[in-house]
C-alpha positions as CSV (number, residue, x, y, z in Angstrom):
1,X,16.1,3.8,57.6
2,X,14.9,2.9,54.5
3,X,11.9,3.8,53.3
4,X,9.7,1.4,51.1
5,X,8.1,2.8,47.9
6,X,4.4,1.3,47.2
7,X,4.6,0.4,43.7
8,X,1.1,2.2,41.9
9,X,-1.0,-0.3,40.1
10,X,-0.7,-0.5,36.4
11,X,-3.5,0.9,34.1
12,X,-5.0,-2.0,32.1
13,X,-4.8,-1.0,28.7
14,X,-7.7,-1.0,26.2
15,X,-8.8,-3.7,24.7
16,X,-7.8,-3.6,20.8
17,X,-10.5,-6.0,19.4
18,X,-14.1,-7.2,20.1
19,X,-15.2,-10.9,20.8
20,X,-16.6,-11.6,17.5
21,X,-16.8,-10.2,14.2
22,X,-18.6,-6.7,13.6
23,X,-19.2,-7.9,9.9
24,X,-19.8,-11.7,9.5
25,X,-17.0,-12.6,6.6
26,X,-17.2,-16.4,5.0
27,X,-13.0,-16.8,4.7
28,X,-14.1,-20.2,3.8
29,X,-15.9,-18.8,0.5
30,X,-13.4,-17.0,-0.9
31,X,-12.6,-20.0,-3.6
32,X,-16.1,-19.8,-4.8
33,X,-16.5,-15.6,-5.1
34,X,-13.5,-16.3,-7.5
35,X,-14.5,-19.1,-9.3
36,X,-18.7,-17.0,-10.1
37,X,-16.6,-13.8,-11.0
38,X,-14.3,-16.1,-13.3
39,X,-17.9,-17.6,-14.9
40,X,-19.0,-14.0,-15.1
41,X,-20.1,-13.0,-18.8
42,X,-22.0,-9.9,-20.2
43,X,-25.1,-10.8,-21.4
44,X,-25.8,-7.6,-24.0
45,X,-24.4,-7.9,-27.2
46,X,-22.7,-4.3,-27.7
47,X,-21.0,-4.6,-24.4
48,X,-17.8,-6.6,-24.3
49,X,-16.5,-5.3,-20.9
50,X,-18.0,-4.1,-17.8
51,X,-16.4,-1.0,-17.1
52,X,-15.2,0.2,-13.2
53,X,-13.5,3.7,-12.6
54,X,-11.2,4.0,-9.8
55,X,-11.4,7.6,-7.7
56,X,-9.2,9.0,-5.3
57,X,-7.0,10.7,-3.4
58,X,-3.4,11.1,-4.3
59,X,-1.6,8.0,-2.9
60,X,-4.6,6.3,-1.7
61,X,-3.9,3.0,-3.8
62,X,-5.8,3.2,-6.7
63,X,-3.5,1.3,-8.8
64,X,-1.9,-0.9,-5.7
65,X,-5.6,-2.0,-5.8
66,X,-6.2,-2.9,-9.2
67,X,-2.4,-4.9,-9.6
68,X,-4.1,-6.5,-6.4
69,X,-6.8,-7.5,-8.7
70,X,-4.9,-8.6,-11.1
71,X,-2.9,-11.0,-8.9
72,X,-5.7,-12.6,-7.3
73,X,-7.1,-14.1,-11.0
74,X,-3.3,-14.5,-12.3
75,X,-2.2,-15.9,-9.8
76,X,0.9,-14.4,-9.4
77,X,2.4,-10.7,-8.8
78,X,1.6,-8.1,-11.6
79,X,2.1,-4.0,-12.4
80,X,0.5,-3.4,-15.1
81,X,-1.3,-0.1,-13.2
82,X,2.5,1.8,-12.2
83,X,2.8,2.9,-8.5
84,X,4.6,5.9,-7.2
85,X,4.4,5.8,-3.3
86,X,7.0,8.7,-2.7
87,X,6.4,11.9,-4.8
88,X,3.4,12.8,-3.3
89,X,2.0,13.5,-7.0
90,X,-0.1,11.7,-9.0
91,X,1.8,8.6,-10.9
92,X,-1.1,8.5,-13.4
93,X,-1.3,10.8,-15.4
94,X,-3.6,9.6,-18.5
95,X,-7.0,7.5,-18.6
96,X,-6.2,3.7,-18.8
97,X,-7.9,1.0,-19.1
98,X,-6.8,-2.1,-17.4
99,X,-7.9,-5.3,-18.1
100,X,-7.9,-8.6,-16.0
101,X,-6.4,-11.3,-17.4
102,X,-7.3,-14.6,-16.6
103,X,-4.3,-17.6,-15.9
104,X,-4.7,-18.3,-19.5
105,X,-3.9,-15.1,-20.9
106,X,-7.8,-14.4,-21.6
107,X,-9.4,-11.3,-20.5
108,X,-11.9,-11.2,-18.2
109,X,-15.3,-9.4,-19.3
110,X,-14.8,-6.4,-16.5
111,X,-12.3,-3.7,-16.6
112,X,-10.9,-0.8,-14.5
113,X,-10.4,2.7,-15.7
114,X,-7.4,4.3,-13.6
115,X,-6.9,8.5,-13.3
116,X,-5.3,11.0,-12.3
117,X,-5.3,11.2,-8.4
118,X,-7.1,13.9,-6.7
119,X,-6.0,16.6,-4.9
120,X,-6.8,19.5,-2.5
121,X,-5.5,22.8,-4.6
122,X,-7.2,24.3,-7.5
123,X,-5.3,23.4,-10.2
124,X,-3.4,20.1,-8.7
125,X,-4.7,16.7,-9.2
126,X,-7.5,15.5,-11.7
127,X,-10.3,17.9,-13.0
128,X,-13.9,16.8,-11.3
129,X,-15.1,17.8,-14.5
130,X,-13.1,15.0,-16.8
131,X,-14.1,12.5,-14.1
132,X,-17.6,13.4,-14.6
133,X,-16.8,12.7,-18.7
134,X,-15.5,9.2,-17.8
135,X,-18.5,8.5,-15.8
136,X,-20.4,9.4,-19.5
137,X,-18.5,7.5,-21.9
138,X,-16.9,11.1,-22.9
139,X,-13.2,10.6,-22.2
140,X,-11.0,8.8,-24.6
141,X,-8.5,5.8,-24.2
142,X,-5.2,7.3,-23.0
143,X,-6.6,10.9,-23.1
144,X,-3.7,13.0,-20.9
145,X,-5.4,15.0,-17.5
146,X,-4.9,18.6,-17.5
147,X,-5.1,20.0,-13.7
148,X,-5.6,23.1,-14.7
149,X,-7.9,22.8,-17.7
150,X,-11.1,20.3,-17.9
151,X,-11.8,18.2,-21.2
152,X,-14.2,19.8,-23.1
153,X,-16.5,18.3,-25.5
154,X,-16.6,19.4,-29.4
155,X,-20.2,17.5,-29.1
156,X,-22.0,18.3,-26.3
157,X,-25.0,16.3,-27.0
158,X,-23.5,13.1,-28.5
159,X,-24.8,9.9,-26.8
160,X,-21.4,7.5,-26.5
161,X,-21.6,4.0,-27.2
162,X,-22.7,1.6,-24.1
163,X,-19.3,-0.1,-24.4
164,X,-17.5,3.2,-23.6
165,X,-19.8,4.3,-20.4
166,X,-19.1,3.5,-16.8
167,X,-21.0,1.2,-15.2
168,X,-19.9,1.4,-11.6
169,X,-18.0,3.8,-9.1
170,X,-15.0,2.8,-7.4
171,X,-14.1,5.7,-4.6
172,X,-10.6,4.7,-2.6
173,X,-9.6,5.9,0.6
174,X,-6.7,4.8,2.6
175,X,-7.4,3.9,5.9
176,X,-4.5,5.4,7.7
177,X,-5.3,8.8,6.3
178,X,-8.8,9.5,6.3
179,X,-8.9,11.1,9.2
180,X,-6.3,13.6,7.4
181,X,-7.9,14.2,4.0
182,X,-8.1,17.5,2.7
183,X,-11.7,19.2,3.0
184,X,-11.4,20.5,-0.7
185,X,-10.6,16.6,-1.8
186,X,-13.8,15.1,-0.1
187,X,-16.0,18.4,-1.6
188,X,-14.7,17.2,-5.1
189,X,-15.6,13.0,-4.1
190,X,-18.3,14.0,-3.2
191,X,-19.6,15.6,-6.2
192,X,-18.4,13.2,-8.1
193,X,-20.5,10.6,-5.9
194,X,-23.5,12.7,-6.7
195,X,-23.4,12.7,-10.0
196,X,-23.0,9.3,-10.3
197,X,-26.2,9.0,-8.2
198,X,-28.0,10.8,-10.6
199,X,-26.8,8.7,-13.7
200,X,-28.2,5.8,-11.5
201,X,-24.8,3.9,-11.3
202,X,-23.6,1.7,-8.6
203,X,-21.1,3.1,-6.0
204,X,-18.7,1.0,-3.8
205,X,-16.1,1.9,-1.7
206,X,-12.4,0.4,-1.0
207,X,-10.8,1.4,2.2
208,X,-7.0,0.5,1.8
209,X,-4.2,0.3,3.7
210,X,-6.0,-0.9,6.8
211,X,-2.4,-2.6,7.8
212,X,-1.2,0.6,7.6
213,X,-3.7,2.0,10.1
214,X,-4.2,-1.0,13.1
215,X,-1.6,-3.3,14.2
216,X,-3.4,-5.8,14.9
217,X,-4.9,-6.5,11.2
218,X,-1.2,-5.8,9.8
219,X,-0.1,-8.9,12.5
220,X,-3.3,-10.8,11.4
221,X,-5.2,-10.2,8.7
222,X,-8.6,-12.3,9.6
223,X,-8.9,-10.3,13.0
224,X,-9.7,-7.2,10.3
225,X,-13.3,-7.4,11.4
226,X,-12.9,-7.7,14.8
227,X,-10.5,-4.5,14.8
228,X,-12.0,-1.4,16.7
229,X,-9.2,0.5,15.2
230,X,-10.9,-0.6,11.5
231,X,-14.4,0.2,12.5
232,X,-13.5,3.8,13.7
233,X,-12.3,4.1,10.1
234,X,-14.8,2.8,8.6
235,X,-17.4,5.2,10.8
236,X,-14.8,8.2,9.8
237,X,-15.2,7.3,5.7
238,X,-19.0,7.4,6.0
239,X,-19.2,10.8,7.5
240,X,-16.4,12.2,5.4
241,X,-19.1,11.2,2.7
242,X,-22.0,12.2,3.9
243,X,-23.2,8.2,3.5
244,X,-25.4,7.5,6.5
245,X,-24.7,3.7,7.9
246,X,-28.1,2.2,7.6
247,X,-27.7,2.2,3.8
248,X,-24.5,0.1,4.1
249,X,-25.0,-3.4,3.5
250,X,-21.0,-3.4,3.6
251,X,-20.1,-0.3,3.3
252,X,-15.8,-0.9,3.6
253,X,-13.9,-3.0,1.7
254,X,-10.1,-3.8,2.3
255,X,-7.1,-4.9,1.1
256,X,-3.6,-5.2,2.8
257,X,-1.3,-3.7,1.1
258,X,1.9,-5.2,-0.3
C-alpha cells in the first residue's frame, strides 16, 4: 500500500519592491540638469572653480565616482582618477584636482579633489587632520599623504585664497559595505562632517555600488527608488553618520558601478 504524502504549501517570497517610488525621480529631466550644469558660471572674480572635496573609506568608490561624472560630460569612458579594486589599500596617495571637461575639451567651473581613502586603524589611510586642512584650503596640489603623520602648516594663521578653499564636502559610502563599516572610519567621517558644519559648508552623501547591494537595481536602475533594500541602506547610512532623516531633502544620491 502506497502512502500519499501531502505537499507542504510553499512560503511566499517577500516582495522586494514598493508599489511606487519612495523618492520621486524625474528621470526625463536628466538632460535638463546636465544642460544647466554645462551653463553654470562662477560669479566671483577671485574664484575660477568651485572645489568639491571627495571623502570616503578605502574602496568606497571615490575615484570611480569622479570618473563617472567626467564620463557624463565628455560623452565617453574616462579614467582620469585611477582605480584599484583589489589591494584593499588606497590607490590615491596624493591630493589631486580632477577637472571636469566638456566634449570640446574646455573645463567646467567645478572640480573634484580626490584624497587618500580613510581606514580604521590608527596610522593607516588619510589623517583626519589633513582632510580638515584640505577643507580650509591649506593643502597644496600634489601633497602626498602620510598616514602616520599629518601635515603641519608653517603659518597656521594664514588665510588661504578663495580659489584654494573647498566649497562642498562630498561623503562617499558604498551601499553594499555600509553595514560592515569600521566604527573608527565612521567616527572619522563624523569628525570631518562636524568641522565642515563649523565652516557652514554644504555637504552631500553619495551612496555608491547600489547595484551590488540590490539585485533588483542591478537588473533595472529605474527600480532604485522602488527597492526596499536600497531604502534600508539609506536609513543605515543616515544612522551611521547621525543624520536625522527630516534634515534630508534628498538624503542619498546613487550611481551604478561599471
